[in-house]
C-alpha positions in Angstrom: 3.6 -84.5 -12.5 4.8 -83.8 -8.8 1.9 -81.4 -8.0 -0.6 -84.4 -9.0 1.5 -86.7 -6.6 1.2 -84.4 -3.5 -2.4 -85.2 -2.4 -1.7 -89.0 -2.7 1.7 -88.5 -0.7 -0.5 -86.7 2.1 -3.2 -89.4 2.4 -0.3 -91.9 2.6 1.5 -90.3 5.2 -0.5 -91.1 8.1 -0.1 -95.0 7.2 3.7 -94.8 8.0 2.7 -93.3 11.5 5.1 -90.5 11.4 5.1 -88.2 14.4 8.0 -85.9 14.0 10.2 -84.2 10.9 13.4 -86.2 12.5 11.3 -89.4 12.5 10.0 -89.0 8.8 13.6 -88.2 7.7 15.0 -91.0 9.3 12.5 -93.4 7.4 12.8 -91.8 4.3 16.7 -92.3 4.0 16.4 -95.9 4.9 13.8 -96.5 2.1 16.3 -94.4 -0.2 19.2 -96.5 0.7 17.5 -99.7 -0.4 16.9 -98.0 -3.7 13.0 -97.9 -2.6 12.6 -94.5 -3.9 8.6 -94.3 -4.4 8.4 -95.2 -0.3 11.4 -92.6 0.4 9.1 -89.8 -1.3 6.2 -90.5 0.6 8.4 -90.3 3.8 10.2 -87.1 2.7 7.2 -85.2 1.6 5.5 -86.2 5.1 9.1 -84.7 6.5 8.4 -81.5 4.5 4.8 -81.2 5.8 6.2 -81.9 9.5 9.1 -79.7 9.8 8.7 -76.8 12.1 11.3 -74.2 10.5 11.6 -73.2 6.9 14.8 -75.2 6.7 13.3 -78.7 7.9 10.5 -78.4 5.4 12.8 -77.1 2.8 15.4 -80.0 3.3 12.4 -82.6 3.2 11.2 -81.2 -0.1 14.6 -81.5 -1.7 15.1 -84.9 -0.7 11.8 -85.5 -2.7 13.5 -84.2 -5.5 16.7 -86.4 -5.0 14.8 -89.4 -5.3 13.6 -88.2 -8.5 17.6 -87.6 -9.5 18.2 -90.7 -8.3 16.1 -92.5 -10.9 17.5 -89.8 -13.6 14.1 -88.5 -13.9 15.3 -84.8 -14.1 12.5 -82.8 -14.8 10.5 -84.7 -12.1 13.4 -83.5 -9.7 13.6 -79.9 -10.7 9.6 -79.7 -10.3 10.0 -81.0 -6.7 13.0 -78.3 -6.0 11.1 -75.5 -7.1 7.9 -76.7 -4.9 10.2 -75.8 -2.0 10.1 -71.9 -3.1 6.6 -71.6 -2.3 6.9 -72.4 1.6 6.4 -69.8 3.9 9.9 -67.6 4.5 11.4 -69.5 1.4 12.3 -66.1 0.4 15.2 -65.7 2.2 18.2 -65.4 -0.1 20.1 -68.5 2.2 17.1 -70.8 1.6 16.8 -69.8 -2.1 20.4 -70.5 -2.6 20.3 -74.2 -1.3 17.1 -74.5 -3.7 18.9 -73.0 -6.5 22.0 -75.3 -6.1 20.3 -78.6 -6.1 18.5 -77.3 -9.4 22.2 -76.6 -10.5 23.1 -80.2 -9.5 20.6 -81.6 -11.4 21.6 -80.1 -14.7 25.2 -81.0 -13.7 24.2 -84.6 -13.7 22.0 -84.4 -16.9 25.2 -83.0 -18.3 23.6 -79.7 -19.3 26.6 -78.0 -18.1 25.9 -74.4 -19.4 22.4 -74.3 -17.6 24.5 -75.9 -14.5 26.9 -73.4 -14.4 24.4 -70.7 -14.9 22.6 -71.8 -11.8 25.6 -71.8 -9.6 26.4 -68.4 -10.4 22.7 -67.4 -9.3 23.2 -69.4 -6.0 26.8 -67.6 -5.2 25.1 -64.3 -5.9 22.7 -64.9 -3.0 25.5 -66.0 -1.0 25.1 -69.5 0.7 27.4 -69.8 3.5 29.7 -72.2 4.9 30.7 -75.3 3.0 27.7 -74.5 0.6 29.8 -71.7 -0.6 32.6 -73.6 -1.1 31.1 -76.5 -3.1 29.2 -74.1 -5.5 32.3 -71.9 -6.4 34.0 -75.6 -7.3 31.0 -77.0 -8.7 30.8 -73.8 -10.8 34.5 -74.0 -12.2 33.7 -77.9 -13.1 30.8 -76.6 -14.9 32.3 -73.6 -17.1 35.3 -76.3 -17.8 32.8 -79.0 -19.0 30.7 -76.6 -21.1 33.8 -75.4 -23.0 34.9 -79.1 -23.2 31.3 -80.1 -24.8 30.3 -77.3 -26.9 27.5 -79.6 -28.2 26.1 -79.7 -24.9 24.2 -76.6 -25.7 21.7 -74.7 -22.8 18.5 -75.6 -23.6 15.5 -73.7 -22.8 14.4 -74.0 -19.0 10.8 -75.2 -18.9 10.8 -75.0 -15.1 9.3 -72.6 -13.1 12.1 -71.5 -11.2 12.6 -68.2 -12.5 8.7 -67.4 -12.2 9.5 -68.2 -8.3 12.4 -65.9 -7.9 15.4 -67.3 -9.0 17.8 -64.7 -10.2 17.3 -63.8 -14.2 20.7 -62.8 -16.1 18.1 -60.0 -17.8 18.2 -57.2 -15.3 17.0 -53.7 -16.2 19.0 -51.3 -18.4 19.5 -47.6 -18.0 17.0 -46.5 -20.1 13.6 -48.9 -19.4 13.6 -47.9 -15.5 11.9 -51.3 -14.2 10.9 -52.3 -10.6 13.6 -53.5 -8.8 14.6 -57.2 -9.3 13.7 -59.1 -6.0 17.5 -60.2 -6.2 19.0 -56.8 -6.4 21.1 -57.9 -9.1 22.2 -56.1 -11.9 24.0 -57.8 -14.9 26.3 -55.8 -17.0 25.4 -57.9 -19.8 22.3 -55.7 -19.7 24.1 -52.8 -21.0 25.8 -54.4 -23.7 24.2 -51.5 -26.0 26.7 -49.3 -24.3 29.8 -51.2 -25.6 31.7 -49.5 -28.6 34.6 -51.0 -30.3 35.1 -53.9 -27.8 35.1 -51.5 -25.0 33.2 -52.7 -22.0 34.0 -49.7 -19.6 30.8 -47.5 -20.3 28.4 -50.6 -20.0 30.2 -51.7 -16.5 30.2 -48.1 -15.3 26.3 -48.0 -16.1 25.8 -51.1 -14.3 27.5 -50.1 -11.4 25.9 -46.3 -11.5 22.4 -48.4 -12.0 22.7 -49.1 -8.4 21.4 -45.8 -7.0 18.1 -44.4 -4.9 16.8 -43.1 -7.8 16.3 -47.1 -9.3 15.0 -48.2 -5.5 18.6 -48.9 -4.1 19.4 -47.9 -0.8 22.4 -50.0 0.4 24.1 -51.5 -2.3 23.6 -54.9 -4.3 25.3 -57.1 -6.8 27.0 -56.2 -10.0 27.0 -59.7 -12.0 29.8 -60.3 -14.4 28.9 -63.5 -16.3 31.7 -65.5 -17.6 33.8 -64.0 -20.2 36.4 -61.4 -21.2 35.5 -57.7 -20.6 38.1 -54.9 -22.2 37.9 -51.7 -20.6 39.8 -48.5 -22.0 38.4 -46.2 -19.1 38.9 -46.8 -15.4 36.1 -47.8 -13.7 34.7 -46.3 -10.3 33.1 -47.3 -7.5 31.5 -45.1 -5.0 30.0 -42.4 -6.9 26.9 -42.8 -5.1 25.8 -43.3 -1.5 23.7 -46.2 -2.6 26.5 -47.8 -3.4 27.5 -48.8 0.3 27.7 -52.4 0.6 28.0 -52.8 -3.1 29.2 -56.4 -4.6 31.1 -57.2 -7.7 30.7 -60.5 -8.5 32.4 -62.4 -11.4 33.9 -65.7 -11.3 34.8 -66.9 -14.5 35.2 -63.3 -15.7 38.2 -61.5 -16.9 38.6 -57.6 -17.1 41.2 -57.0 -19.6 43.1 -53.5 -19.3 43.2 -52.2 -23.0 46.1 -50.3 -24.6 43.8 -47.3 -24.5 43.5 -47.1 -20.9 47.3 -46.8 -20.6 47.1 -43.6 -22.7 44.6 -42.1 -20.2 45.6 -39.4 -18.1 45.3 -40.0 -14.2 42.9 -37.6 -13.0 44.1 -35.7 -10.2 47.1 -37.8 -9.3 48.3 -38.3 -5.8 52.1 -38.6 -5.3 51.9 -42.4 -4.5 50.5 -43.1 -8.0 52.0 -40.8 -10.3 54.6 -43.4 -11.6 52.3 -46.3 -11.4 49.9 -45.9 -14.2 46.4 -46.0 -14.7 44.1 -48.2 -12.5 41.5 -50.6 -14.1 39.1 -50.3 -11.0 39.2 -47.2 -8.5 37.1 -47.5 -4.9 36.3 -44.7 -3.3 34.3 -43.9 -0.2 30.4 -43.5 -0.7 29.8 -39.7 -0.1 27.6 -39.5 3.5 28.5 -42.8 4.4 30.6 -44.2 7.0 32.9 -46.8 5.4 32.1 -48.8 2.3 31.7 -52.4 2.8 32.5 -53.3 -0.7 33.1 -56.9 -1.8 35.0 -57.5 -4.7 34.9 -60.8 -5.6 35.8 -63.7 -8.2 37.1 -61.3 -11.1 40.4 -61.6 -12.9 42.4 -58.5 -13.8 44.8 -58.6 -16.6 46.5 -56.3 -19.0 47.1 -56.1 -22.7 50.1 -54.4 -22.1 52.1 -56.1 -19.5 53.9 -54.2 -16.4 51.3 -51.2 -17.2 49.2 -49.3 -14.6 47.4 -50.6 -11.8 44.8 -53.3 -11.2 42.7 -51.9 -8.3 43.6 -48.7 -6.7 42.0 -47.2 -3.6 43.0 -43.2 -3.1 44.3 -41.3 0.1 41.3 -39.5 0.4 37.8 -40.5 0.2 38.9 -43.9 1.9 36.5 -46.9 1.7 36.7 -48.6 4.9 35.9 -52.4 5.6 36.4 -53.9 1.7 36.8 -57.7 1.4 38.6 -58.9 -1.6 38.0 -62.6 -2.2 38.9 -65.1 -5.1 40.7 -62.4 -7.2 43.4 -63.1 -10.0 45.6 -60.2 -10.9 48.7 -60.3 -13.4 50.7 -58.5 -15.6 49.9 -55.2 -13.9 52.6 -53.0 -13.1 50.9 -53.2 -9.3 48.8 -55.6 -9.1 46.7 -53.7 -5.8 47.7 -50.1 -4.8 46.3 -48.8 -1.7 47.3 -45.6 -0.3 45.3 -45.8 2.9 43.8 -49.1 4.1 41.4 -49.3 6.8 39.8 -52.9 7.7 40.9 -54.6 4.7 41.1 -58.3 4.2 42.1 -60.3 1.3 41.1 -63.7 0.9 42.3 -66.3 -1.5 43.3 -63.9 -3.9 46.2 -65.1 -6.7 49.0 -62.5 -7.7 50.7 -63.3 -10.4 53.5 -61.7 -13.0 53.1 -58.1 -12.0 55.8 -56.1 -11.3 54.5 -55.9 -7.7 52.0 -58.0 -6.3 50.2 -55.8 -3.8 51.6 -52.4 -2.4 50.0 -51.2 0.6 51.5 -47.7 1.0 51.4 -44.7 3.3 48.9 -45.8 6.1 46.8 -48.8 7.3 45.1 -50.0 10.0 43.6 -53.7 10.8 44.5 -55.4 7.3 44.3 -59.1 6.7 46.0 -61.0 4.0 44.8 -64.8 4.4 45.4 -68.0 2.0 46.9 -65.9 -0.8 49.5 -66.6 -3.5 52.2 -64.2 -4.8 53.8 -65.7 -7.5 56.6 -64.6 -9.9 56.2 -60.7 -10.1 59.2 -59.2 -11.5 60.3 -57.2 -8.2 58.4 -57.7 -5.1 55.3 -59.7 -4.1 53.6 -57.4 -1.3 55.1 -54.1 -0.2 53.9 -52.3 2.9 55.1 -48.6 3.1 56.7 -46.0 2.8 54.6 -44.0 4.7 53.3 -40.4 3.9 54.3 -38.2 6.7 52.6 -40.5 9.3 54.3 -43.0 11.8 53.4 -45.9 9.6 50.7 -48.7 9.9 49.3 -50.7 12.5 47.6 -54.2 12.8 48.8 -56.1 9.6 48.3 -60.0 9.7 49.5 -62.3 7.1 49.0 -65.7 7.2 48.4 -69.0 5.2 50.1 -67.6 2.3 52.5 -68.6 -0.6 55.0 -66.4 -1.7 57.2 -68.0 -4.5 59.6 -67.1 -7.2 59.5 -63.4 -6.9 62.7 -62.0 -7.6 62.9 -59.4 -5.0 61.5 -60.0 -1.4 58.4 -62.1 -0.9 57.5 -59.4 1.8 58.8 -56.0 2.1 58.5 -53.9 5.2 59.2 -50.2 4.9 57.2 -48.9 7.5 54.4 -50.9 9.5 54.5 -51.5 13.4 52.6 -54.7 14.9 53.1 -56.9 12.1 52.4 -60.6 12.7 53.4 -63.0 9.5 52.7 -66.3 10.6 52.1 -69.9 9.0 53.4 -68.8 5.2 55.4 -70.9 2.5 58.3 -69.0 1.0 60.0 -70.4 -1.9 62.8 -69.2 -4.2 62.3 -65.6 -3.9 65.5 -63.2 -4.3 64.8 -63.0 -0.2 61.7 -64.4 1.7 61.1 -61.1 4.0 62.8 -57.7 4.2 62.1 -55.9 7.4 63.1 -52.1 7.1 60.5 -50.5 9.1 62.0 -48.3 11.9 59.0 -48.8 13.9 59.6 -52.7 14.3 57.3 -54.7 16.4 57.3 -57.5 14.1 56.5 -61.2 14.6 57.5 -63.7 12.3 56.4 -66.8 13.4 55.9 -70.3 12.2 56.8 -69.9 8.6 58.8 -72.1 6.4 61.5 -70.8 4.3 62.9 -72.9 0.9 65.7 -71.8 -1.4 66.3 -68.4 -3.0 65.4 -67.2 -6.7 68.3 -68.6 -7.9 69.3 -65.9 -10.9 71.6 -63.6 -8.8 69.3 -60.4 -9.4 70.3 -58.8 -6.2 67.2 -56.9 -6.0 68.8 -55.6 -2.4 72.4 -54.6 -1.5 72.9 -57.2 0.8 72.1 -60.6 -0.2 70.5 -63.2 -2.9 70.8 -65.5 -0.1 69.3 -64.8 3.3 65.5 -65.7 3.9 65.0 -62.8 6.2 66.9 -59.6 5.8 66.8 -57.2 8.8 68.0 -53.5 8.7 67.5 -50.1 10.3 64.8 -52.0 12.7 63.9 -53.0 16.3 61.7 -55.3 18.0 61.5 -58.0 15.9 61.2 -61.6 16.8 61.5 -64.6 14.6 60.0 -67.8 16.4 59.5 -71.2 15.4 60.4 -71.0 11.6 61.9 -73.3 9.6 64.8 -72.2 7.2 66.4 -74.4 4.5 68.7 -74.2 1.5 70.8 -70.7 2.0 73.8 -69.8 3.1 76.0 -67.0 2.6 79.7 -66.8 1.7 82.0 -64.6 4.1 85.8 -64.1 4.0 88.6 -62.6 5.9 92.2 -62.3 5.3 94.7 -64.5 6.8 95.5 -63.9 10.5 93.1 -61.2 10.4 89.9 -60.9 12.7 87.5 -59.0 10.6 85.0 -61.2 8.3 83.4 -59.8 5.3 80.2 -60.6 3.3 81.2 -61.8 -0.4 78.0 -61.0 -2.5 77.0 -63.3 -5.3 77.7 -61.9 -8.9 74.7 -59.4 -10.0 72.1 -59.9 -12.8 72.0 -62.4 -15.4 75.7 -62.7 -15.9 75.7 -64.7 -12.8 73.1 -67.3 -14.0 74.9 -70.8 -14.4 72.3 -73.7 -15.1 69.6 -71.6 -13.2 71.4 -71.2 -10.5 73.6 -68.4 -8.9 77.6 -68.6 -9.9 79.4 -68.5 -6.8 82.3 -65.8 -7.0 86.0 -67.1 -7.3 88.1 -67.8 -4.1 90.9 -65.4 -4.3 94.2 -66.7 -2.3 95.2 -65.0 0.9 91.7 -65.1 2.0 90.1 -67.5 4.6 86.4 -68.3 3.4 83.5 -69.8 5.5 79.7 -70.4 4.5 77.5 -69.5 7.1 73.6 -70.1 7.4 71.7 -67.1 6.5 68.5 -68.0 7.6 68.7 -64.5 9.1 71.1 -61.9 7.6 71.9 -58.8 9.8 72.2 -55.7 7.3 72.0 -52.7 9.9 72.2 -52.6 13.5 71.3 -54.8 16.1 68.4 -53.1 18.2 66.8 -53.8 21.5 64.1 -56.5 21.9 65.2 -58.8 18.8 64.7 -62.6 19.3 65.9 -64.7 16.9 65.0 -68.8 16.4 68.8 -69.1 14.4 71.9 -67.7 14.7 71.9 -64.9 12.4 74.5 -64.2 9.6 75.9 -60.4 10.1 76.9 -58.4 7.5 80.5 -56.6 7.8 78.8 -52.9 7.3 76.2 -53.8 10.2 76.3 -50.4 12.5 76.3 -52.2 15.6 79.8 -53.9 16.4 79.2 -54.7 20.1 80.0 -58.0 21.0 77.8 -58.0 24.1 75.0 -57.3 21.9 73.6 -60.7 22.6 72.6 -59.8 26.0 70.6 -56.5 24.8 68.8 -58.5 22.2 67.1 -61.5 23.7 69.6 -63.9 22.6 71.6 -64.7 25.5 70.8 -68.5 26.8 72.2 -70.5 29.5 73.7 -74.5 28.9 74.3 -76.4 31.8 78.2 -77.7 32.1 78.8 -80.8 33.8 82.1 -80.2 35.0 81.4 -76.8 36.9 77.8 -78.4 37.7 76.8 -74.7 36.7 74.8 -73.0 33.9 77.1 -70.7 31.6 76.0 -67.9 30.0 75.9 -67.8 26.2 74.9 -65.5 23.2 73.5 -67.0 19.7 75.5 -64.0 17.5 79.1 -63.9 19.3 80.3 -66.2 16.5 78.7 -64.4 13.7 79.9 -60.8 15.0 83.1 -58.7 14.0 85.8 -59.0 16.7 86.3 -55.5 17.3 86.0 -53.2 20.1 83.4 -50.9 20.4 84.0 -47.3 20.7 81.7 -44.1 20.3 84.0 -43.0 17.8 84.1 -46.1 15.9 80.1 -45.9 16.1 80.0 -42.3 15.0 82.4 -42.9 11.9 80.0 -45.8 10.9 77.0 -43.6 11.1 78.5 -40.8 9.4 79.4 -43.2 6.4 75.6 -44.5 6.7 74.2 -40.8 6.4 75.8 -40.1 3.5 73.5 -43.2 2.1 70.3 -42.5 3.6 67.5 -41.7 1.2 64.4 -40.8 3.1 63.9 -38.0 5.6 63.0 -40.4 8.4 66.3 -42.2 7.8 68.5 -39.1 7.7 67.0 -37.8 10.6 67.3 -40.9 12.7 70.7 -41.7 11.7 71.9 -37.9 12.5 70.3 -38.8 15.8 72.2 -41.7 16.4 75.5 -39.4 15.9 74.1 -37.3 18.7 73.9 -40.4 20.7 77.6 -41.0 20.2 78.7 -37.5 21.7 76.3 -38.1 24.4 77.9 -41.2 25.5 81.2 -39.2 26.2 79.0 -36.3 27.6 79.6 -33.7 25.2 76.0 -32.4 25.4 76.2 -29.4 23.2 77.9 -31.3 20.7 75.1 -34.0 21.1 72.4 -31.2 20.7 73.8 -29.9 17.5 73.5 -33.2 15.9 70.0 -33.3 17.2 69.1 -29.8 15.7 70.7 -30.7 12.5 68.2 -33.9 12.4 65.3 -31.5 12.8 66.4 -29.1 9.7 64.8 -31.8 6.9 61.7 -32.7 8.7 58.5 -30.9 7.5 56.2 -29.2 10.1 53.3 -31.5 9.2 55.5 -34.6 10.5 54.9 -33.9 13.8 55.4 -37.2 15.3 59.1 -37.4 14.1 59.7 -33.6 15.1 58.7 -34.2 18.6 60.5 -37.3 18.8 63.8 -35.7 18.3 62.7 -32.7 20.5 62.1 -35.3 23.1 66.0 -36.5 22.5 67.1 -32.8 22.9 65.4 -32.5 26.4 66.8 -36.0 27.7 70.3 -34.5 26.8 69.4 -31.6 29.2 68.6 -34.1 31.8 71.4 -36.1 31.7 73.3 -32.8 31.9 71.1 -32.2 35.0 69.9 -28.7 33.2 66.6 -29.5 34.6 65.1 -26.3 33.8 66.1 -26.5 30.1 64.9 -30.1 30.0 61.4 -28.8 31.2 61.1 -26.2 28.6 62.0 -29.0 25.9 59.5 -31.1 26.9 57.1 -28.8 27.1 57.9 -27.9 23.4 57.6 -31.4 22.3 54.3 -31.7 24.0 53.1 -28.8 22.0 54.1 -30.3 18.8 52.0 -33.1 19.9 53.8 -36.7 19.9 51.6 -39.9 19.3 51.5 -43.0 21.1 54.0 -43.9 23.7 56.0 -40.8 23.2 53.2 -38.5 24.6 53.0 -40.5 28.0 56.6 -40.6 28.2 56.9 -36.7 27.4 54.2 -36.1 30.1 55.8 -37.8 32.6 59.3 -36.6 32.1 58.1 -32.9 31.7 56.7 -32.9 35.3 59.7 -34.8 36.8 62.1 -32.1 35.0 59.8 -29.4 36.3 59.9 -30.8 39.7 63.6 -31.4 39.8 64.3 -27.6 38.3 62.4 -26.4 41.4 64.7 -28.6 43.9 67.6 -27.4 42.0 66.9 -23.6 42.4 65.5 -24.0 45.9 68.8 -25.9 46.7 71.1 -22.9 45.1 68.9 -20.0 47.2 69.8 -22.2 50.6 73.9 -22.6 49.7 75.8 -20.0 51.5 77.6 -17.8 49.2 81.6 -17.0 49.9 82.2 -13.4 50.6 
């Protein structure tokens, strides 16, 4: 019908006197506003003719269709929309996505919800940008919901010519037909349903992914489309088996992958050390052979498990690392580990939900440039997000966690075991065992502008320190907490009457400590003085240099640093104006929280020796041993200090070069302090031969040169000194 009107519209256009696209669009909008749709169509058709760019022409033509839609003439509207496909350059995916969205809108208004959902999915495959992408996602969810609620509204045969002009079709080639490549580079897993056996979709899904190959006309990826529905898989799905998988996109809004019971019984193929106890993954991402990076996008899919708390949702290996991967809009739950990444490089998580897993996400061993934005970690049985421990490396760099929610995780919302240069900002923590645990030895962690509210409230005691502290620090350094808001957390301390030493009183463990969904507080014994302190920040280990706190921390009685002057060493010193003396008085934020004990090397040595017995990892044992050596060095007991340093080296494996070099540098420092410059130079040379990384390398180079120069001067001075006869 609309085609018959075009000549008439073109004849009428000059009568309006339009000279430009903007002029015609302005007039058309005015007529449409007044309900004069026929005149509006004439103006919009003129705009489509006068537009200089493909977008101008398409927008004009879409408004022609919108005038029919305003009159509830749905077929005429879709015919007008479809005409836009014929414009030059309208084959661009972005342009076609805009047109298809309008077609989807028309089906939605006609209450043909199944067909509306189908077209929104087609648009999302093409990937419209900006606000249109967000709109299409929301409307797809709405259309799918309405389709379920109105089963009588079944999809009817599409009488519009949309498919003939390139709208993505759900029917894509199967593995045996070898047809020509579809213009939209879309492979629909439903096209391989003949491979489904006993309800197991794993062979069909793998075939759909493997169809993206050079043999079938692909060179750099395509889209694997999962229409809405459930897909049980009994075998792991692997992406990355073909060089053509570079840039592949798995798209499945409304689609659920279910890890079947048979999946949990499959053996792990060449399991890596970090995954032996995690179980079988549903999806494995590897780097395509011969390609730099992977550039994968995993979007919209839901991962769940028939047997809860088993296996892994998505796994990324240590080897064959797929760089540059985006995870968007995923829902992962009922796994032992939602996402387990052994090595991450340029990974982005956006708008993902992790719920009811044992651990939501485990970023283990090593990572660089990882962003976690606008995600939700809710009701994990252990921790929300774990970073570390690392495998023989010096940790991870460049994590940015922002705009996310960590709620009702029994352990830590975020548990940092080995990472440096981590920024945690603008997140919301509510009802976790603890909000954040910073146990990384590398430090350089910034926790800024977060909101912390309450604790889990069930006394689970997932760490040995507190169920109440929002942020727990232990064995770390260079941690800065700024501009955070802490609410609803206190810790109980006590001391014997007339004694100075305060001790932390833990809450009762486990379910026996539960009373009306709140932690049962311990009974207060006679002979003790009790004090409740804010535990926004809870110091469980030593205080290190470079720490900055935005609220006075509560300090555990076993915390290793008992030096009252720690405030001046940690950035906690501040100056307060005194009216009486007209001067600024130096004060510390943490003096009142620290035990009133004098610090001596012997006391520190005893504390470090006690901690050494509790250390579990090689790194912890080594560095605690080094700290024992430092206490001897304070007393100028140089050889005893070096004995401890050498003892620290024994458990460190040769491949852990960074740690071995760092300890060797400590030995060299002891020779420098003893003024044995020759031995110092030789030891620094040993450290450089081992090959330390980062700042250690530059330090060792400079100190080696200085020690060698001082050794030469020392020898020269000895030669020039007269000998006694």
